[in-house]
C-alpha positions as CSV (number, residue, x, y, z in Angstrom):
1,M,11.1,-21.7,5.2
2,K,13.2,-19.0,3.5
3,M,13.3,-15.5,5.1
4,V,13.0,-12.1,3.5
5,Q,14.2,-9.1,5.4
6,I,12.0,-6.0,4.9
7,V,13.9,-2.7,5.0
8,H,11.2,0.0,4.8
9,N,11.2,3.8,4.7
10,P,7.7,4.7,5.8
11,T,8.1,8.3,4.9
12,A,9.2,7.8,1.3
13,G,7.1,9.3,-1.4
14,S,3.5,9.8,-0.4
15,G,3.8,7.5,2.6
16,E,0.8,5.4,1.4
17,H,2.2,2.0,2.6
18,N,2.6,0.3,5.9
19,K,4.4,-2.5,7.7
20,E,1.4,-4.9,7.6
21,E,1.0,-4.6,3.8
22,L,4.7,-5.4,3.2
23,I,4.6,-8.4,5.5
24,E,1.5,-9.7,3.8
25,I,3.3,-9.5,0.4
26,I,6.1,-11.6,1.7
27,E,3.9,-14.2,3.4
28,A,1.6,-14.4,0.4
29,S,4.6,-15.3,-1.7
30,G,5.4,-18.2,0.6
31,Y,8.3,-16.8,2.7
32,R,8.9,-15.8,6.3
33,A,9.2,-12.0,6.9
34,Q,11.2,-9.9,9.2
35,Y,10.6,-6.1,9.3
36,V,12.8,-3.1,10.1
37,S,12.0,0.6,9.6
38,T,14.7,3.1,8.7
39,D,12.9,5.6,10.9
40,Y,14.2,3.7,13.9
41,V,17.6,5.2,14.8
42,F,19.2,1.8,15.4
43,W,17.6,0.0,12.4
44,K,20.9,-1.3,11.1
45,K,21.5,-3.3,14.3
46,Q,18.1,-5.0,13.7
47,L,19.2,-6.4,10.3
48,D,19.5,-10.2,10.4
49,L,21.7,-10.7,7.4
50,Q,23.0,-14.2,8.4
51,E,19.6,-15.8,8.1
52,T,18.3,-13.6,5.2
53,D,17.8,-15.1,1.8
54,A,16.7,-11.8,0.2
55,I,15.9,-8.2,1.1
56,L,12.7,-6.4,0.2
57,L,13.8,-2.8,0.1
58,A,10.7,-0.5,0.2
59,G,11.8,3.1,-0.4
60,G,13.3,5.6,-2.8
61,D,16.9,6.1,-4.1
62,G,17.9,7.6,-0.7
63,T,16.8,4.4,1.1
64,V,18.8,2.3,-1.4
65,R,21.9,4.3,-0.6
66,K,21.4,3.9,3.2
67,L,21.1,0.2,2.9
68,A,24.0,-0.1,0.4
69,K,26.2,1.8,2.7
70,N,25.7,-0.9,5.3
71,L,25.9,-3.8,3.0
72,I,29.1,-3.0,1.1
73,K,30.9,-2.9,4.4
74,K,30.0,-6.6,5.0
75,D,31.4,-9.6,3.2
76,P,29.7,-11.7,1.8
77,S,26.5,-10.1,3.2
78,H,26.3,-7.6,0.4
79,M,25.6,-10.5,-2.0
80,V,22.1,-11.0,-0.5
81,P,19.8,-10.1,-3.5
82,L,17.6,-7.1,-3.2
83,H,14.0,-6.8,-4.4
84,L,13.4,-3.1,-4.9
85,M,9.9,-1.7,-4.3
86,P,10.2,2.0,-5.4
87,L,8.3,4.3,-3.1
88,G,10.2,7.6,-3.7
89,T,9.5,10.4,-6.2
90,A,12.5,10.0,-8.6
91,N,13.2,6.2,-8.3
92,N,16.1,6.4,-10.7
93,I,17.6,3.1,-9.6
94,S,14.4,1.1,-10.0
95,K,13.8,2.6,-13.5
96,V,17.2,1.6,-14.8
97,L,16.5,-1.9,-13.5
98,N,13.1,-2.1,-15.2
99,V,11.4,-2.6,-11.9
100,A,7.6,-2.2,-11.8
101,Q,6.6,1.2,-10.3
102,N,3.2,0.0,-9.1
103,K,3.9,-1.1,-5.5
104,E,0.5,-2.7,-5.0
105,H,1.3,-5.5,-7.6
106,H,4.8,-6.5,-6.5
107,E,5.3,-10.2,-6.0
108,I,8.3,-11.8,-4.3
109,D,10.1,-14.6,-6.2
110,L,13.5,-15.6,-5.0
111,N,14.1,-17.6,-8.2
112,R,13.8,-14.6,-10.4
113,K,16.9,-13.4,-12.4
114,T,19.3,-11.0,-10.7
115,T,21.7,-8.4,-12.1
116,N,24.9,-7.0,-10.7
117,F,24.9,-3.4,-9.6
118,S,28.4,-1.9,-9.4
119,Y,29.3,1.2,-7.3
120,G,32.1,3.7,-7.2
121,K,34.7,4.3,-4.5
122,I,35.6,7.9,-3.7
123,K,38.8,8.9,-2.0
124,S,39.6,12.5,-1.3
125,T,41.8,14.6,0.9
126,V,38.8,14.9,3.3
127,K,37.5,11.3,3.6
128,K,36.3,8.2,1.8
129,D,32.8,7.7,0.3
130,F,31.0,5.8,-2.4
131,F,28.3,6.4,-5.0
132,L,25.7,4.3,-6.7
133,E,24.3,6.7,-9.2
134,S,26.7,9.5,-10.0
135,F,29.4,11.8,-8.7
136,G,30.3,15.2,-10.1
137,F,31.1,18.9,-10.2
138,G,29.5,21.9,-11.8
139,I,25.9,22.8,-12.4
140,F,24.3,19.8,-10.6
141,P,25.7,20.6,-7.2
142,K,24.5,24.1,-7.8
143,L,21.1,22.7,-8.8
144,I,20.8,20.6,-5.7
145,S,21.6,23.7,-3.6
146,E,18.9,25.7,-5.3
147,M,16.2,23.0,-5.2
148,K,16.6,22.7,-1.4
149,K,15.3,26.3,-1.2
150,R,12.1,25.4,-3.0
151,D,9.0,23.3,-2.4
152,S,8.9,20.5,-5.0
153,P,5.8,18.8,-6.3
154,D,5.3,15.1,-5.6
155,D,4.5,14.2,-9.2
156,P,7.7,13.0,-10.9
157,D,6.9,14.7,-14.2
158,E,6.1,18.0,-12.6
159,K,9.2,17.8,-10.4
160,L,11.4,17.2,-13.5
161,K,9.8,20.1,-15.3
162,Q,10.4,22.4,-12.3
163,T,14.0,21.2,-12.0
164,L,14.7,21.8,-15.6
165,Q,13.3,25.4,-15.3
166,V,15.6,26.0,-12.3
167,L,18.5,24.6,-14.3
168,L,17.8,27.1,-17.1
169,E,18.0,29.9,-14.6
170,I,21.3,28.6,-13.2
171,L,22.8,28.4,-16.7
172,K,22.2,32.1,-17.4
173,S,24.8,33.2,-14.9
174,Y,26.8,30.0,-13.9
175,K,30.5,30.5,-14.0
176,P,32.2,27.5,-15.5
177,K,34.9,25.7,-13.6
178,K,38.4,24.7,-14.5
179,A,38.9,20.9,-14.2
180,K,41.8,18.5,-14.5
181,I,41.1,14.8,-15.1
182,K,43.5,11.9,-15.5
183,T,42.2,8.6,-16.6
184,S,43.2,5.6,-18.7
185,G,46.7,7.0,-19.4
186,F,45.6,10.5,-20.7
187,K,44.9,13.9,-19.2
188,I,42.0,16.2,-19.8
189,K,42.1,20.0,-19.0
190,G,39.4,22.4,-19.7
191,V,36.7,24.8,-18.5
192,F,33.4,22.9,-17.9
193,L,29.8,23.5,-17.0
194,L,29.5,19.9,-15.9
195,V,31.8,17.0,-15.0
196,E,30.0,13.8,-14.0
197,I,31.0,10.2,-13.5
198,M,27.8,8.2,-14.2
199,N,27.0,4.7,-13.0
200,I,23.5,4.8,-14.3
201,K,21.9,6.8,-17.1
202,L,19.7,9.1,-14.9
203,I,20.6,12.0,-12.6
204,G,18.4,14.1,-10.4
205,P,14.7,13.7,-11.0
206,N,14.8,11.3,-14.0
207,F,17.1,13.5,-16.1
208,T,18.9,11.3,-18.7
209,L,22.5,12.4,-19.0
210,A,24.3,9.2,-20.0
211,P,21.8,7.2,-22.2
212,N,24.1,4.1,-22.5
213,A,25.3,3.9,-18.9
214,H,24.3,0.8,-16.9
215,P,25.4,-0.4,-13.5
216,A,26.3,-3.9,-14.8
217,D,28.5,-2.8,-17.7
218,D,31.8,-2.9,-15.7
219,H,32.7,0.8,-16.3
220,F,31.4,4.3,-15.6
221,D,30.5,7.0,-18.1
222,L,32.6,10.1,-17.7
223,V,30.4,12.9,-19.0
224,L,31.8,16.4,-19.9
225,I,30.0,19.5,-21.0
226,P,32.4,22.4,-21.9
227,E,31.6,26.0,-21.6
228,E,31.3,26.5,-25.3
229,K,28.2,24.2,-25.3
230,R,26.3,26.5,-23.0
231,K,23.8,27.7,-25.6
232,D,23.3,24.2,-27.0
233,L,22.6,22.9,-23.4
234,E,20.1,25.7,-22.8
235,G,18.3,24.8,-26.1
236,Y,18.3,21.1,-25.1
237,I,16.8,21.8,-21.7
238,R,14.0,23.9,-23.4
239,K,13.3,21.0,-25.7
240,L,13.1,18.7,-22.6
241,I,10.6,21.0,-21.0
242,E,8.5,21.0,-24.2
243,N,8.9,17.2,-24.6
244,K,10.6,17.6,-27.9
245,A,14.1,16.5,-27.1
246,C,15.8,13.3,-28.3
247,H,19.1,11.5,-27.5
248,A,20.6,12.8,-30.7
249,D,20.3,16.4,-29.3
250,L,22.2,15.3,-26.2
251,E,25.0,13.6,-28.1
252,K,25.8,16.9,-29.8
253,I,26.5,18.5,-26.4
254,V,28.2,16.0,-24.2
255,T,31.5,14.1,-24.4
256,V,31.3,10.6,-22.9
257,L,34.2,8.4,-22.1
258,P,34.1,4.9,-20.5
259,V,36.3,4.8,-17.4
260,Q,37.0,2.4,-14.5
261,K,39.0,4.9,-12.6
262,A,39.9,8.6,-12.7
263,N,41.7,11.3,-10.7
264,L,39.8,14.6,-10.7
265,K,40.1,18.2,-9.4
266,C,37.7,21.0,-10.1
267,S,38.6,24.4,-8.8
268,G,35.9,26.5,-7.1
269,S,33.1,23.9,-7.2
270,R,31.3,21.9,-4.7
271,V,30.5,18.3,-5.5
272,H,27.5,16.0,-5.2
273,V,27.5,12.3,-4.3
274,D,24.3,10.7,-5.7
275,D,21.5,13.2,-4.8
276,T,23.4,14.8,-1.8
277,L,25.4,18.0,-1.9
278,I,28.7,17.6,-0.1
279,S,29.9,20.9,1.3
280,D,33.1,19.8,2.9
281,Y,34.5,18.4,-0.4
282,F,34.9,21.9,-1.8
283,G,38.0,22.1,-3.9
284,S,39.3,18.6,-3.0
285,K,41.2,16.2,-5.2
286,F,39.5,12.9,-5.8
287,K,40.4,9.4,-6.8
288,I,37.5,7.5,-8.2
289,K,37.5,3.8,-9.1
290,L,35.1,1.0,-9.8
291,A,34.7,-1.3,-6.8
292,S,35.7,-4.9,-7.3
293,D,32.5,-6.2,-5.7
294,H,28.9,-5.3,-6.3
295,L,25.3,-5.4,-5.1
296,R,22.7,-7.7,-6.6
297,F,19.2,-6.7,-7.5
298,F,16.2,-8.7,-8.8
299,T,15.6,-7.2,-12.2
300,D,12.7,-7.1,-14.6
301,V,10.3,-7.3,-11.6
302,P,6.9,-7.3,-13.3
303,E,3.5,-6.3,-11.8
304,K,1.5,-9.2,-10.5
305,S,-1.7,-9.8,-12.4
306,P,-4.7,-8.3,-10.5
């Protein structure tokens, strides 16, 4: 009998899910289940990847990153396909993979189609790291810092609205940063509000920044917003809050370039890696490149009929 390894964050989202329910989903689909909770400090040592045919990952984007950090160090263990059951509040990764958001109706099928999910390698003067979603300078690290000081609603739509309102406040006084970027044989110098390397189209709580980005397209989207677009960006965010924005509005503001690697330096700015603010990267030089390997996710995971 094939075995599915459950990796579960029991505190993700509202926490309305438990070990027994997840095991029942696996067994009802005709597979053997093995369970591990990320709340356990030594959970990585409990993973049995040698005997695993697939992984049911029950959690949010942060849980995906925790597991990915472990998997990408192993070869060929990282090729074990992942069935993602989104339990967080943003769930950006599951949304770009078209995974059903209703956890009660998930059904495990190891014959389902999978898609590659690339990731980025980061090398700086401080240390090495990786990203699944995005890496960047400017207003988003500032936004992450400000949001940590506030209580956020659990509802994703309300959280996005609150985040956009905070972003508007930041833009009123944010000092743009000088950046130098070298990629694909040419150099970019300028003063920017935002410099992001996007692996997926979403950033933060479901904020679409790179509409055409996808983790299986074999490149990143380098997204730039210069200082002279400040007023346009403020107007776009107001439209988002009022649910009146469209992708055409965003295209007038951002410059997007496909890249597989880039060297970056941005003076006076912290950086973020996925949804985490990295304080000790302040002012570092970075080398970013597309990893030669990838994760694999079951995609188009539908809801099971009631």
